[in-house]
N, C-alpha and C positions, 0 to 999 in steps of 0.2 A: 126834166128831173122833178120828181115829187118827193118831198121830205117825208110824207106819210108812208112811202114804200119802205123806209128804213126802220120803222118802229118795231116790227115783229122780230127781226134779226138784230137785236140790240147790240150784240157783241161785235158786229162788223164796224160800228162807229163808236164803240165804247172807249173809255179811258180807264185803265185798271191801275190800282194803287196797292202795292204789296206792303204789308206791315206785320211785325211780330208783336203780339199783345204785350209780352213781358218787357219790351223795350220802348213802348210807345208813350204811356202816361200812367203814373202811379197815383191812385186816388187815396190810398190809406197810409202812405208814409212808410211802408215796409221795404222800400227800395226796389220793388218789382212791379212792373206795369200790370194792369189788370183790366178786366172787361168793363168794370164801372168807370175806370179812367178813360177807356176808349170811347164810351158813350158820351163823356164830357167833351170830347174833341170831334164829335160828329159834324158840328157846324163848321169847324175849320176845314174838314175834308170836303164838305159841300161847297164851301167858298172857293176851294182850290179848283173846282170844276171837273173833278173826276166823276165817273158814273158807276164804278164798281170797285169794291174793296176785296182784296184777296188776303185772307188771314192765314198766316203760317200756323203750323200745328199748335193747338191749345189743349190737346188731349193729355191725360195723365201719362207721365213719363219719368224714368229714372235719369234722364238727361245725359245719356252717353253721346247722343247725336243732336243736341239742341232741340229736342222735341220730336225728331223724326223717328225715335225709338219709342213706339206707342205701347202702353199696357192696357188701354181700354179705348177701342175705336168709337164707342158710344159716349165717352165721358168728357169732362172738363177738368183740367188740372186745378186742384184746390187753391194753388197759389194765385190763380187768375180769377177765381170766382166760381160760379156754379151755373147750371142750365138756366136758371131764372135770369141771371145777369146777361147771359148770351142772348136770350130771347128778347129781353128789354133793349139791348143794343140793336138787334136786327130790326125791331119795330121802329126805333128812332131813325136808323139808316133809311129804311123804306119810306118813312115820313118825309125825309129830305130828298127822296128820289134816287137813293143809292142802293144798288144791289150788293149782295155779299156772296162771295165764293170762298171755299175753304180747301185746305190741302187734303187730298185723299191719299193716304199712305198705306197702300195695301200690297205692295211688293214684298214687304217684310213686316214683322212685329218686333217688339223688344223681347229679349230672352226672359224678361220678367212677366210677360203676358201669361195669363192663366192657361191659354191654349198650349204654349210651349212648355210651361211647367208640367202640365199633364202629359204632354207628348214625350218628354224626356224621362218621366217617372217609370214608364214601362213600355216595352215594345208592343204590348197588347192594348195600350191606351186607345180609346176611340179618337183621340186627337193626334195620334202618332202620324197619320198621313196628312195632317194639316201642313206638314213641313216635309222637306226632302232629305232623305238619309241614304247613306251607303255603308256597307259593312266592310268593304275592302279599302286598304289605304289609298288615298287619292294621289294622282300624279302631281307634278309641279304646276301650280296654277297661279304663280306669283304675277304673271302678266295679265291676269284677268281681274285683279282686285281694283275697286274704285278708289280706295285711299292707299296708294302705294307706300306712303310713309308710316302707315299705321298697321297694315296687315300684310302677310306674306302668302296667304292662301285663301281661296274662297270656301275651303272646307275646314271645319274645326271638330276635333274629337270631343264627344260628350262622354266623359268618364263614367257617368251614371249608367248609360246603356251600352257603352263600348262601340258606338257607331259614330260616324261623322255626319254633321249636318251642313247644308249649303247656306252660304251667306255671301253675297257679292259686296256688301258694305262692311260695317264693323261686325266682328264675331258676336257681339251682343245683339245683332239684328238678323235672326234667322229668316231665310226666304220662305214665303208662303207657297204652298203647292196649289196653283190655280187649276191644275188638272183634276183636282178633287172636287166633285160636285158640291160637297158640303161646304167647302171653302167659298165656292162661288155663291152659294146661298147666303152665307154670312156677309159677304161683301155687298150683295144686293140689299140686305137688311140695313147695313151701315148707310148706304146711299139713300135708301128710302127714309131712314130716320132723320137725317139732316135736311133732306128736301122738305119733309113735313114740318120742320121747325122754321122754314122760310128761306133756306139757303138757295141761291140761284145756280149752283153748279159747283164744280170742283176743279182745282188744279191737280192733275194726276202726276204723282211723283214717279220718275224713272220708269216710264212706260215699257221700254223694251225689256227691262228686267222683270216687270210685272207679268208680261206675256211669255217670258222665257220658259221653255220646256227642258232646260238643262238639268240633268240629274234625275228627271222623272223616270220611274221604272217603266219598262216596255209594256207591262200589263196594264198600266194606267193610261198610257198614251192613246189607246184606242178610244178613250172617252173624249178626246179632243181632236176633232178632225182638222181644225185650223184655229190657232189662238185668236186670230182676228175675228172669227165668228163670235167668240166670247165678248170682244169689245163691241161688236155690233149689237149683241144681246143687251149689254149694259146701256148702250145709247137708246135702244128701243124701250127698255124699262124706264129710263129717266123721262123719255117722251110721254109715257103713260102717266107717270107720277107728276111731272111738272114740264109741260110742253116747251117752255122757253128756257129750260136749264141747259147748261153747257158742260163740256169736258175740255179743259185746256191742258194739253199734254206736254210733258218734258220729254222730247224725242230729239236727241242730239245726233242726227244721222245725215248722210247725204240726201239731197232733195228727192231723188227718185225713190229712195226707201221711205222717206217721210210721207210720200203720197199714199203708201199702203196703210199708214196709220190714220190718214184722213178717211180711208175707206175707198180709195180709188175714185173712179168717176162718179160713183153713187154718193160719196161724201157721207156715209152713214156710220162712221166710227168717231174719232175725235173731232170735236167742233173746231178747235183752234190748236195750233202748234206754235211754240216759240221758234223764232227764226235765229238759230245760233249762227248760221253761216253769214247772214248779213251783219250780225253783231260783230263777228270777228273781222270781217272785211272792213267795217268802219274803222277799227283800230289800226289795221294795216294801212288804210288810206290816210289816216291821221299821221301815222309815223312817217310815211313817205311823202306827205303833202301832195298826194296823187290820188285823184278820185277814181281812177280806172279800176282798181280791185273791187270797189264797192259797185261801180257801174256794171261790171261783169257779173257780179253776184245777183244783182237785180234782173239782169237779162236772163240768167240761168234759172231763176225762180219758175217753177212750172205753174201753169194756170190751175186754179182750184175749182172744185164744184161751187155752185153759186151760194150755198149756205155756209161754206167754210171760210176760215180766215187765218192769216198770219198774225202772230203777236210779236211786235217789234220791241226791242229793249236795248239799252246801252249799259245797264248795270242790273244785277239781281242779288239775291241773298247768298248765293254760293260764290266759289271762286270765279273770277272772270276768265272762263276757259278759252284757250286758244288752240284747242286740240285739232281743229279742222284746217289750220294753217300748216304749211310745210315747216320743217325744222328751221330752215333759213328765215322764212317769214316770221316765225315765232320769235326768233332771236332779234329780228328788227324791232318788233313790238316791245319785247323785254328791254332792249337798249333804250327805246324812246320813253317808256312809261314805267318801267320797273327794273332798273339796272342792278339794284342791290338784292342779294339773295333773300333777305327778310321780306322783300316785296313780292316774291314769287311763292307759288305753292304747287305741290304735286308735280313739278317740272313741266306743267302744261298751262298754268294760268297765273293770274295776278290777284292779290288780296288788297286791292286799292279801290277807292272811289274816284269818280271822274275829276273833280276839281284839283286834287293833289297831283293826279297824273298829268294834268295840263298846266301845272305850275301856277294854278290860280288865275290864269289869263282869262278875264271875263269874255274876251272876244271868242276864244276857242270854246269856252264852256257854253256860251249861247249858240254858237255854231252847232255843237253836238246836239243840244236839245231842240233847236229848230229842225235839225235833220230828223231826229227821232219822231217828231210829230208830223213831218212832211212825207215820210216814207209811206208807201202804200201798206195799209194794215192797221192794226189796233195797238196804240202805244201802251207800254207798261212801265210805270214808275215805281221805284223802290223808295221806301220812306226816307225822308231826309234829302233826297235828290233835289227837291224843289227849293231848298235853302242853301245847297252847296256844302253839305256836311262832308267831313273827311273821315279817315279810317284810323284805327288804333293798331299800328304795325306790331306792337308788343303782344297783341292777342294771337292765339294759335289759329292758323289756317283761316277758315272762312269766318271765324268769329271776329276778324278784324273789321268787317263792315256791318256787324250786328250790335252796334253801340246804342246807348239810349238816345232817343229823340231830343233835340236841343230846342227847347221852347223859349228860354230866357237866358240872360247873361249871368244868372245866379250860379253859385258853385256846383249845384247839382242840376243845372241846366233847366230848372223849372219842371224837370221830369218827375221829381220826387222831393218831398220835404226831408227825406233821410240824408245823412251826410254822404259826401261823395264816396267814401270808403265802403259804404253799405249798399251801394247800388248793385243791381243785378250784373252789371259789367262796367268796366271803367270807361270814362269819357275820353275822347281825344284831347290831346294837349296842344299847346302852341297856337299857330294861326288859324287852326280849324276847331279850336275849343269853343265852348259856348259863349265865352266873352266876346268872340268875334263873329260867330256864326250862330244865329238863333232866329226863331220865328218872329218874336216880338219886334226886333229891330228891322227885320226884313219887311214886315207889314207896314212900317212907317216910312220906308224908303221907296219912293215911286220908281226908282231905277234898279231895284233889287232883282236878283234872280227869281225870287218868289213871284213878284209881279209880272215878270216876263213869262214864267211858266203859266200863270193864270191867263195871260193874253193868248198863249199858244193853245191852251185847252179850249178857250172860247172860239178861236178861229178854226180849230180842228172840228169842233162840233158844228160849225157853220159851213163846213166843206165836206159833205158826205161822199164826194167823189174820192176822197182819200181812203175811205174804207170800202166803197162799193165799186169804184171805177177800175179801169185798166191802166196800167203804167207803161209809158213809152219813154225809154231812156234816150236822150238826144246826144249828139256828138259835137260838143263845143270844141273850138280850136285849142283851148287851154286844158292841159291834162289835170290841172288842179281843181277844175270846176265840174261838179256833178249837176246836170240839168235833166229834169224829168217832168213829163206831163202826166197828170192823173185825170182821166176823162170818164164821165158817166153821162151818157146822152148829151144834153146841152150844157152840163156842168163840167168845168175844166179848170184846173189850177196848174200853173207852171212854178216849179220850185227850183231854185239855184243855190248852191253852196260852194264856197271857195275855200279849199283846204290849204291855201297858200297865204303867207304873210304879205304877199304883194297884191295891191289893188289891180283889178283887171277890167277891161271892157270886153264883153262877151257878145259877139255876133251870133245869132241863131236863126235857123229856119225851122218853123214850127210844124212843117209838113201839112197833113190834111187837117182842116178845121173841124171842131166839134159841130154837132147839130145846131141849127139856128132856129129860134122861135118863129122868125118871119118866113121860114121856108125857102129862103134864098140860099145860094151856094157861094163859096169863096170867102176870103178874109176881109172883104171890104167892110169898114165900120167897126171892126173888132178893137177893143181896148184891153190893156193890161192894167189892173187896179192893184195897188200895193195894199196888202192886208195886215202888215205889221207896223204901220205908222212910221216907216223909215223916212228920214229926211233925204235919202238918196234919190227918190223918185218924185216927179212933179205931182202935185195934188190932182191935177186934171187928167192924170193917167198917161200911159204910153200908148201910142198908136201902132198897130201892126200893119205892115205894108200889104198891098193886095196880093203879093206873092207869099205872104206868111213870114216875112223877115222882120227882125227886131234886133235892136242893139241895147244891151243891158250893162250897167256899171255895177261892179261889186267891190266893196271895200276889202281891205285886208281881213281875212277870215270872215268875209261878208256872206250874207244869205238874203234871200228874197222869196216871199210868197206872193205870186202875182195871179190874181183871178183873171182868167181869159173870158172877157165879157162880150158876148155877141150883141148886135143891135136888137133891141126889143126885150132883152132879158130883164126881169124885175126882181132879181135877188137883192136881199138886204146888203147894203154896202158898209 
């Protein structure tokens, strides 16, 4: 294993941190976060150990969908700063070794976008075909809306022109017509613009809707032989403009369908995809105290092309969707982590953060984050996860988890000098308010969740087998224990996680050994080295028997990262 092999494909062993500029840090006291404030917190982010920042939309917006309704794809919202502030922040991030990716929201625009204003002004407008229209009344499409509590159809009548326009999200977000070559050209210009400013790639919003040909007129469909050809063309374009840039896609589909969005065996479409299936099975396993649903999901994961990667996460900026579980499984998770109606959203997900769902139990919280970093793939953190922030259940829908970052115990959480009532959104109250959960106190506490996350980021970066290797799920005799090996040539790590409140002793057979630097075969001389400084394991390491057997103790909700060390290996311990 050579660490230099990992440097070109940085995303395979990256650590991504998602934040919303308006809720991260306010530099001028107006109650809204801004780009100048974000720049002031770059060193904190570097200290955390992340390698890539994902910025949620900072574009001009009328705020129907918290910034995802964009009026200028080339712009910066004036509340947050201007292009000069953004470039200065990118420069500072790069100086600290951090990459920056941004949301690419091109499946729709705001209805206030100049394109749509022109499109609805006349059927003869040159921008009319930038969107999708129909002249006849649409059928019932209530089952197709993304926000079932907000919309009843994916078609809305535009009274100005007397025709209906397509929108899968809010009616204020008309879908773009990517069958139109002019729309494709504009999207390429958007991508080229942000890459030229130093962006390292894009998180692509709602990719299946972006590529959808629903509602496109037959005479236009001949321009698109296959929507995936367009995704390939975008990837090639990005490769020409910035060879190490990425497309991280939001594609919540079954595994076999996700492979199409990677580009099949060629891997020439999306670089990375979020693994929604593993995320949902994590919560089912937590609810049941049974690791087998998660183990099955990991076994079902299809192998990927060598340059592609899964993005793993336990929380994101949207609802915690459970749509890939059965109705019965979803009810199990609701009962365990969101039994009250105000904790649920859209009938398919939860509007909660991890610590409140786990009743603040530090053992289970650390179990979840140990698991996140130990899973094969690239971990993605949502801002505030590193300190254990909670949610504001009084907020509508997904806004419950989009509260201001809690920096100090002050009334406005050190996020702003404005009064709490003047902040961009309310702070959580009670045990998860800033008086109890904040960065300042966490930095001073060696046993804090923050310092545990910093340890995990360090160990993850030292174990490239987690991003580059193959994963083999083992079969421990305890149903509550997940055990898996990540192996890349002679680099190997064994990870164990106990989903039960009962301590267990786990006998395992490790199967075939990884490669040995000394050229010998078999398990003779192999050691298991504890990477998380646990008192559970002897400092001199555990020895593996010549047959590959080992016995490992796990505490209640315990976890272990054990490096499989062959004789003669010289990795940093």
